N, C-alpha and C positions, 0 to 999 in steps of 0.2 A: 566346790560341791554345788550341784544344781539344786536349788531349793525353790519350788514354785510357791506363789502366793496361795494362801488358803482361800477356798471358794465355797459357795453354796453348792448344793447337790447339782451335778451337771444335768443338762437337758438329755433326753433320750438320744441314743446314737442315731446318726443319719441313716436313712433307709439304705439298705444294701451294705452296711458296715464297710466303709472305705478301707482299702488295704494300703498301709503306709510302711515303707521301708525305712527303718531307722539306721543311719550310717554313723559309725563311730567305733573306736577301739573299745573292747570290753572293759567295763569298769563302772563305778558308781554313777557317773554322769549319764552313760547310756541306759543304765537300769532305771534311773529316775525319769529319763525321757520316755522310756517304754511304759512305765506305770502311768505317766501323765496321758499318753496317747490312748492307752487302753481305758483309762478313767473316762475319757471323753468319747468312747464308743468306737474306736478304730481297731482294726485288726493290724497287728504289728509283726513284721519279720525283721531280721537283723542282717547287716553286712558290715564287714570291716573295709577300710580304705584299701583299694586294690582288688577287691572281690565284688565290686558293685556290678560290673558288666555281667558276670556269670549269674549273679542273683537276679538281676533284672530280666535276663533271658529265661531263667528257670521259672520264676514266678513274678511276672510283670506287676508292679504295684500301681496304685492309682496316684500316689504322690511319694516324694522322698523328703525326709527331714534329716539333716546331717549336722553333726557337731563340728564346730570350727576348730576346736583345740583338741589335741591328742593328750594322752595320759602323762606324757613327759613335758607338757607345756608347749610343744611344737605346733605351730599353726599349720593345719592340714586342710583348711576349707577350700583353698584354691585348687589343690590337687583333686579333692573330691568333685568339685564342680567340673573340672576338666575331664575327669573320668566319666561322669554322668553324661556330659554333653558330647563327648566323643562317640558315644554309642548312638546310632540312629534311633534306636528305641527309646533312648533317654532324652533326645533333643526336645521333645514336646511334653515331657513329664514335669509337673509342678515341683519345684525344688525350693525348700525353705531351709535357711541356714540358722543355726543357733550358735551365738558367739558370746564369749565372756567379755570381749572388748566393748567398751561403752563409747568409744570415740566415733564420731560421724565418719571419719576418714576410712575406718575399717569396714563399716557398713557399706559405704559407697564403693569401696574396692570390691567387695563380694558381689554387689549388684552389677557392677560393670563387667565382672568376670563371667557372669551368666546365671547368677541366682535370681529367682523370681521374687523372693522376699527374705527378710532377715529380722530375727528377734534376738533380744539379749537373754542371758540366763534367767534373769528374774522376771520371767513372763508369767502371765496368767493363763491357766489351762484353757479357759473359755476363749481367750484371745487367740491362742495357737490354733484351737479347733476352728474358729471362725476364719482365720487366715487360710487354713488348708481347704475349708469348704469353699471359700471364695475362689481359690485357684482351681478347684475341681469344677466349679460352676462356669468359670471362664478360663478354659485351658490355655495357658500361654503357648504360643507357637512362634518360632523365629520368623522375623519379618520376611526374610528371603524365601521362606517356605510357603507363605500365604499366596493363594491364587490371586486374590484381589487385595490391594492396599486398603486397609480399613478406613483411612481418612479420605482418600481421593476416589475410592471405588474403581481404580484402574488396575489392569494387569501389570505385574512387574515385567521387566524386559524378558527374563527367561521364560516365564509362563506365556507372555504374548508371542514369543517366537515359537513356542510349542503349539499354540493355537494356529499360527500362520503355517507351520509345518503340516498340521492336520488338514488345513484347507487346501494346501498345494498337493497333498497326497491323495485327495479325492480323485476318482476317475474323471477323465476329461469330459465324458458324456454327462456327468452329474454336476460339473462345475461350469457355470455360465458367467463369463465376465469376471468381475471382481477387481478391486483396486486396493493397493497398500499406499497409505499416505503417511508422511512424517511432517510434523508441524514444529518449526522453530520459532522462537520469539526474539526479535532483533535486540530488545532491551535487556536480555537476560544477564549478559556479562557486566553491563554497567550497573544494574541493580544489585548483582551479587557483590561487586566490588564495594558498593556503598552500604549494603544492608546485610551482607553475610550469606552463607550457603543455603539458609532456609528458603530463600526465594525460589530455588529451582522446584522444590516440591510444591510450593504455594502457586507458582505459575502453572504447573501441570494441573493442579486442582482447579484453578480458575478456568483453564481451557476445557477441562472435563465437564465443568458445570454448564458451560455454553454448548459444548458438543453434545451433551445429553439432553439439551433443550430445557434444562432446569433453571429456575431463577436462582442466580448466584446469591448466596447468603450475605456476601459483603460487596455485592455489585449493585449498580442501579437496576431498578425493576425493568422487566420487559426485554431481557437480553437473550431470549431463547434462540436456538438455532435449529436447522433442519438436519444436522449431521446425525443426531440420534435416531432419526426416522429411517435411515438406511444403513446404520452401523450398529452392530451388537457387541463389538469388541474394541475397547479403547485401552491403551497401555501407556507407559512412560518409562524412560530410561534415566540413568543417573545424570545425564546432561540436561535433564528437564524437558526433553523433546516429547511431544505427544505422538503416540503411535496409533494409527487408525487403520483398522481392517474393515473393508466394506465388501463383503462377499456377495456374489450374485447380482451386481449392478452393472449397467453399461457405463461406458466412459462419460457420456454426456450427462447422465444423471449424477454420477460421482463428481464431475467438475462443477456442476451447478450447486450441489450440496456443499462442497468444500468452499466454493466462492461465498455462498451465503453465510457459512460458518465464519470465514475470515472477516466478512463485513460486520457480523455481530460482535466479534471480539474487538475489532478496531473501533467500533462505535460505542464501546462500554468503558466506563471508568472503573477500574478495579482497585481494591485495597490489597496490597502485597507488602508484608512485613510492616503493617500499620501505616503505609504510605499510599496516598492516592496516585495511581499511575495509569497511563495508557499503554497498551501493548500492541505491537505490530506483528501479527502472525505471518510467517513465511511458510507456505504450504507447497511441498513437493510430492509427487505421486508417480506411481508406475503401475501399469496393468499387470495383473497376476498371470494372464495368459502368455506374457512374454518371458516368464520365469519358469523353467522346467528343468528336470533332471536333478542330479545330486547337488546339494547345496543351494537349492532354489530359494529357500527362505532367506539365507544370508545374502544371496544375490539381489533379491527383491528389496531387502532392507537397505543394502548399499546403494542401489539405484534411487530409491526414494530419498535417502539422505543427500545424495548428489543433487537431485532436483530441488530439494529444500535449500541447499546452499545457493543455487542459482536464484531462487525466489528471494532469498535474503538479500542478494545484491540489489534488487530493484525495490523491495519494500512497497510494492504497489497493490498488495492483497490478492493478486491473481494467482490461482493454483498453477504450478508449473509441471508439465508432464516430462518425465525423464526422456532425454535423447542421448544417444551414444557419445556425442561430443562433450557432454557434461562430465563424463568420467575422465576424459583427457584434461578438461579445464580444471577439474578438482585436483588432479595429480600434478599438473605442470603450471597451474596458475595463469592460464591464458584462455581467451575466448575461442570459439569455433572459427576455423578458417573458412573463408568463402569457398563454396563449391567452385570447381575450375571453370565451367562454362559460364555460370552466372557471374563469377568474379570477372571473367574476361569481358562479358557484355557490360558490366557496370563500369569497367575501366574505359571502354570505348564509347559509353553512352553520350558524353559531351560532344563527341565528333559525329555520332550517328543522329543525334536529335534533329538538327536542321534538315538533314536529308529525309529522315523518317517523317518529320512533320509535313514536308512538301509532298512526299509520296502518299501518305495516308490522308492528309487533309485536302490535297488538290489533285494529285495524279489519279488516285483510285476513284474518287467521285467523277472526275472528267471521263474516265474510261467507262464507268457505269452509265453515265448520261448518254454517251455515244452508243453503247451497246443497246440501251433501252430504246433510243431513237431508231436504231436500225431494225428493231423488232416492232416498231410502230407505236411506241409509247413515248411521249415527250416528258420524261421524268424531270428534266431540268426546269420546265415551266412550273411543275408542282414544287420543286425545291426552292425556286425563286420566291414563291409566295410564302413558303414556310420561313425562309430566311428573313424576308421583309417583316412578317408577323413577329418573328423572334426579336429582331432589332427594335421594332416599335415597342414590343412588350418590355424589353429590358429598359428602354428609355422611360417608359411610363412608370415602371416600378421605382426607378431612381427619383423621378419627380414626386411620386406618391410618398416615398420615404422623406423627402425634403419637406413636404407639406405637413406630414405628421410630426416631424421634429419640432415644429413651432408649438405643438400642443403636448409636448413631452410632459410626463408626470413630474411635478415639482418635488423637491426634497421635503419630507415632513418638517414642520416648523420647530418641533421640539422632540427630544428623545422620549420614547414610550416607557423607558425604565432608566434608573440611575446608571451612570457610566460604570462599567465593570473594568477589571484588568484586561489589558489588550496586549497583543504581540505583533511585531513586525518581523517578517522573514525576508531576508535579502539573499537571493540565490546567486552565487558567483562562481565563475571559473577563473581563479586568480591570475594565472599567467596572462589572460586576456583583459582582466579588470584591474591589474596592479596599479595602473597609472591614475585610475579614477576612484578606486574603492574608498580611500581615506576621505575624500570630499563627500562621497555618498554617505558614509557612516556619520560624519559630522553633521550633515543635513538632517539625518534622522534623530540625532541627539538634541537637535534644536526644536523638535516637534512640541506642540502645545496640546497636552492631554490632561484632563483633570484627575485621572486615576493612574494606577501603575501601568507603565508601558515598557515592555522589554523589547530589545532589538536583537534578533538572532541572525547572525551572519553565517549561513550554511554554505560552505565552499568546498571545492575540491581543487587539488593542485598536484601535478605529477612529481614535484620536487619542492623543497623548502624555498621560500622567497623572503627577501629582506623586509617586504611590507608586512609580513606576518608579525615580526617583532614590534613594529609600529602599532599594529592592531592590538597586540597583547598589552602594550602600554596604555592604549586607550581603554581597554577593558578593565585594567587595574584602577584607572582613574574614575571610571564611571561604571558601576555595577549593573546598569541597565543593559550594557552591551554584553552579549553572550556569543563567544566564538565557537562554532561547531564545524570543525573539519570532518568531512565525510570520507572515510577511508574507502578506497575502491570505487568511488562514484565516477561515472563518466557522463552524467547528464544533469540538467536542471531538475528533472523529475525526481531523481534519486536524492538530491540535496533537499528538496521540499519534503519528500516522504520521511527523510531522517529527522527533519526539524519538527514535523507536526506532532510527534509524540513527546517532544521536549517542551513545547510552549506551555505557558501557564495562563495565557489570556483566554477570555471567553470568545473573543473573535480574533482573527488573524488577517493582517494585511500582507499581501504577497507582492514583491517588487523585484525587478531585475536590478543588476548592480550599478546601472547608470541613472537610476531614478532619484529625483529629489522631490518628495511629496510636499505639498503646501502645509504650512504649520497646523492648520485646522483639519487636516484630512481625516484623522481618526475620529474626531468629534463628529464630523458630518457623516462619516460612514456609519457610526452608531445610530444616528438619526433614522437611517433606513432599517438597519438590522433589528433595532428595538421596536420597530413598527410592523413586524410580520414578514420581513424579507430574510432570505438565507444568504444571499450573495449580492454585493453591489459592485458594479464596474465603474471606475472613474474615467476621467478625461486625460489622456496622455498627450502632452504638449511638447513639441520639439524645442530645445533650448540652444541648439547650435546652428540655427538656420543661416547665420552669416558665414559659415565655414565654406560653403560651395553652392553651386547652382543645384546640385543634387539634394543637399540638405534643405534648401529653400523649397524645392519641389515636394519633398517628403513632409516638410513642416505644414504646407497647405493641405496636402493629402490627409494628414492626421486630423486636421480640423474637419475635413469632409467626412472622415470615418467616425471620430469620437464625438464631434459636436453635432453632426447631422445624421449620418447613417445609423449609428447605434441607438441614439434616442428615438429616431423616427421608426426604426424597425421594431424596437421594444413596444412602442405605442401601437404600431400597426398590427403586429402579430401576437402580442401578449407575452413575450418572454425576452429576456436579455441574454447577453453572451459575455462570459468571462474572457478577457483578452490577454491573459498571461501575466500582466503586471498592473499595479495600481488597482487591484481587485481585493475585496474584503469578504472573507468567509466566516460563517459561524464555525468555531473550531470543531465541534462535534461532527458537522457535515463534512468538513475537509478531512477529518480523520477516517471517516467511512468511505470517502470517495477516492482519495489519493490521486496521484498523477502516474500515468502509464508511460514509462520511458521508451517503450517501443513505438509510440506515436510521435511524429515530428512536430505536431501541434498538440501537445499534451493538455494545453489549456482548453481548446475547443472540445477535445474528447471528454475532459472532466465536466465541461458544461453540459454536454449531451447526457452523460450518465447522471449528473445531479438533477437535470430537468426530468429525466425518466423516473427518478425516485421521488418526484413531486416537489422539488425545490423551487422557490421563487427567486428570480434574478432581476435586479433592478439596474438601471443605467442612469448615471448622474454626470452631466457635462460640467457641473460646477465643482466636482471633486477632482482637483487638479494635481497632477504629478508631471514633472518636467524630465525629459529623457534626451538621449543623443540619437541623432539620425546618421546613417551612413553618408559619407561625403564623396564617395566615388561610385561609379556605375557597377563595377564588378562586385563589391560587397553588397550592393543593393540587389543585384541579380541573385546572388547566393542566398540572401535573406528571404527574398520573395519566392524563390524557387522552393525553399524549405517550407514556407507558409503554404504555398499552393499544393505541394505534395502532401503536406499534413492535412489540409482540408479535404483532399481526395480520400485519404485514409479514413478520416472521420465519416465522410459520405458513404463509403463502402461499408463501414462498420455500423452506422447508426440510422441511415435514411429509412430503409424498409422497416427496421425495427420500430422506429418512431412513428411511422405512418400506420403501423398496426397496433400501436400501444393505446390502451384505453385512457392512459394518463393525460394525453394531449387532447385539447379541443380541436374542432374543425379549423378554427382560425389559426391555431398554433401549428397544426399539420400543414396548412397552406404555407406558413412561414418556413417550416422545415423543408418543404419541397423547394421553395425558392432558394433558401440558404444552402442546402446540401445537394440538391438535384440540379436546379437550373443553372447555378453558378458553374457547375462542371461541364454542362452542355454548351453554354454560351460561347466560350472561346473557340470551339470547333465550328459552331454555327456561323459565327461571323466570318470564318475563313472560307465558307462555302460560296461566298460571293465571287471568289476568283474562278473556281471551275465552272460556275454558272455563266460568267461572262466569257470565259474561253470557249465554252460550248456554243454560246450564242454567236460569238464572232466566227467560229468554225462553220456554223450553219449559214450565216449571212455572207460568208466569203471574205471576211476581214473586219477588223474593229472599226474601220472608217465607215462601214455601212450600217452600223448600229444606230438606233434612235435613242439618244441619251436624254431626251427631253420628255420622257414618259412621266405624266403628272404624279402617278402613285409613287414612282421611284423618287421623284423630287421631294414629295411630301414626307416619305419615310426618311430620306436623308436629312431633311430639315428637323424632323422630330428627334432623330437620333443625335444630331449635333447640338440641338437646343438643350438636351438633358445635361450635357457637360456644362453649358452656360448656367443653367439653373442651379446645379450642384455647387459650382464655384461661387455663385452669388450667395447661396445659403451658407456656405462655409465661411465666407467673409462676414455675413450678418451675425453668425452665432459663434465666431472665433473668440478666443481670449483677447483682452484689450491690446496686449503688446504685439500680437500678430495682425489684428484688425487695422492697426495704424499703417501697416505695410501693404497698401493696396496694390503696389506694383507686383508683389509676389503672387497675388491672386490672378492678375492679368497674365503674368508669365505662365502660371499653372494652367490657365485655360488654354492658352496657345499650345504649350508643350503637350498637355494631356490630349488635346484634340488630334494633333498630327503625329505624336510619337508615343507618349507614355501609355495611353490606353492599349495601343498595339503591342508595346513592350510587355505589359502585364498579361495580355492574351498569349503572347509567345512564351512567357514564363510558365503560364498554366499548362499549355500544351506540352512543353518540355517536361514539366513535372509529371504529367500523366505517363509519358514515355519512360521516365526514370522509374516510376513505380512499377510499370509493367516489366521492366528489365531487372527489377530487384535492387536498384541502387538507392539505398536509404541512408547514405552517409550524411552525418550532421557536420555542416561546414560552419565553423564559428565565425560570427561577424566581428571583425577586429575593432578594438577601440584604442584611441590614443588621445593625448592632450594637445590641443592646438596651441599655437604660440600666443594667441590672444587670450588664453586663459579658459577657453571653452574646449571641450573634447572634440577632436577632429573626426574620427570615424567610430562608428558604433551602430547599434541597432537594437530595436526592441525584440521582444521574444519571438 
């Protein structure tokens, strides 16, 4: 028997006398429930189980209160709930169950089955009235029927697709541009495995906070983004992907907004499932104008997801526009095939390069000089003075860098802050590094650092290797070593991008797999970073110079680069350059900058982007790391060809942008012009001496009739050749002690550089220009091996 507690006189009935449908078999329990409801001011009608649908349709109530037990003691609550919720009109009605069972399991079962509330028989009338009033004040609606998720403020996937449908169905004349984007997070699966399925909703919530330009409640301050300024519809799906509809915007605006959004997300530390994490957004998008006809919304969503998958491969924060080949790659798991003509040109580029270089660098200018002379203008004479001025300028710039290197800024005497946790990331392609990687890891485990230091080996390999088991044994013995195989990676940039969100250190040292840093490297790097710098580039020293004459040559050249040119240029122009290895970054800056795998010199590209964002980069020749040099000419050619082509890519991408940027001072812009502009012109300028001489000999009637003792020519030649002598002398003076003792190496370098190596590097640069023009951007790995004497035989830096 239902016996309510006695109570004082009830409050007046709520305004409007809410209509309650009491559901239960006729009997004393239903009568007592009816009296209680009417006592508290409710209008009551009745329904028996099985007749709820008709009653709701006939006289829709404001709420339903149902008995769980029938007159024969049979449990009927679940059947009533199913009946109410099966009716579309009843899905949003508040449903309160009254049960005789006092066990929490019964109450939980009713709530899970679809009840909004549950009370026991011995309820207080005021409590029941208050519960009904609360449900009427906040009408419960199934989550899948809500337009916006109440926690994230995002459209659910069905409602988002409905919004996309409406946008695509607008007349073409009324719809200008527009973009659909899908944002995936690279860490989602790993976080879900460790922390549970709740992370998908929380990740979508964090992305939405940044996307709306709001300060995330559990993120670091100042993480607003521009996405909300051009987007009024954000949604999410069950996979945790953020769905972004950007109507009425052009592709350039959309790309810039999506890029800034990705940068904001990557530069923020979020709390997900009570854990502090970094997230890597992978943004794919497609223009709405390319999606028309029946099923346009599904097609647009599919394309944006395919583009997001491609962006996820690189993890470099760049929004990826959908291209048709991505559909094939997603379906069959392979990359786009090279277009036929371009692929053919790339294949024959090594054979065409020498012929094209002579044709473009010598033949064409010679014909132009002849044609101009026939028209009455001696263009060759003008070109002669331009070439002389260019050669003298190049020589003077080299000498100037040498002089400024003597006055390079010294390392701060002490750290500005206590030593924090630090991380080292070793990027490796294991089939190429298998012979040397164990020695490399052991050298890192011997580093001297006063705080926590983790060593992350981020590697890719096309197939399992025996050395992986050795590395796993090392990781089990020493927890500082973290092995991070990067599935699907094809580049150093992808390995680094995968590692940057996993590291725990406040700063990160980046190294190639053949580097052995000095024991104090991380302590000295923090001296710079704790005193206002964001990146510091160290001194890379060759450790296998005895292997061959090529290794000796590269050993001295690296001293000329890292001990002379880098410090001198930093002092002269006011900015340093990250060289790809033995460089130390603040983790926050590296997470925002990332590495772009499409650039053959991703290190220089990241340097330009970091400098453009206002970063300070220092150079320290006392910050030593020892690496391997190529020991044969062909690997050296491949390595330098990649460097030269990568520098050209960076020049094309960043030179004019940097010269127009208000971030750089005039002095820095002069440095950018020399570093990115003059270096690309100079190899072709030096070649012009040949067509000029050929033209002069043609005019004079033979080379034997030329006057070779022209004073200006002799002075220019002397200045040009003396620059090499000065550079070799400074390289010896500032070299590390073990190389300074080998004076013969420096004399040999001076001789080989003057008569061969300088011309070799100019040829490499010109060939790289032609490769870039032909679209040949193949990455040729520099091989490494172990020499018989215990030092690695072949290899190369980044």
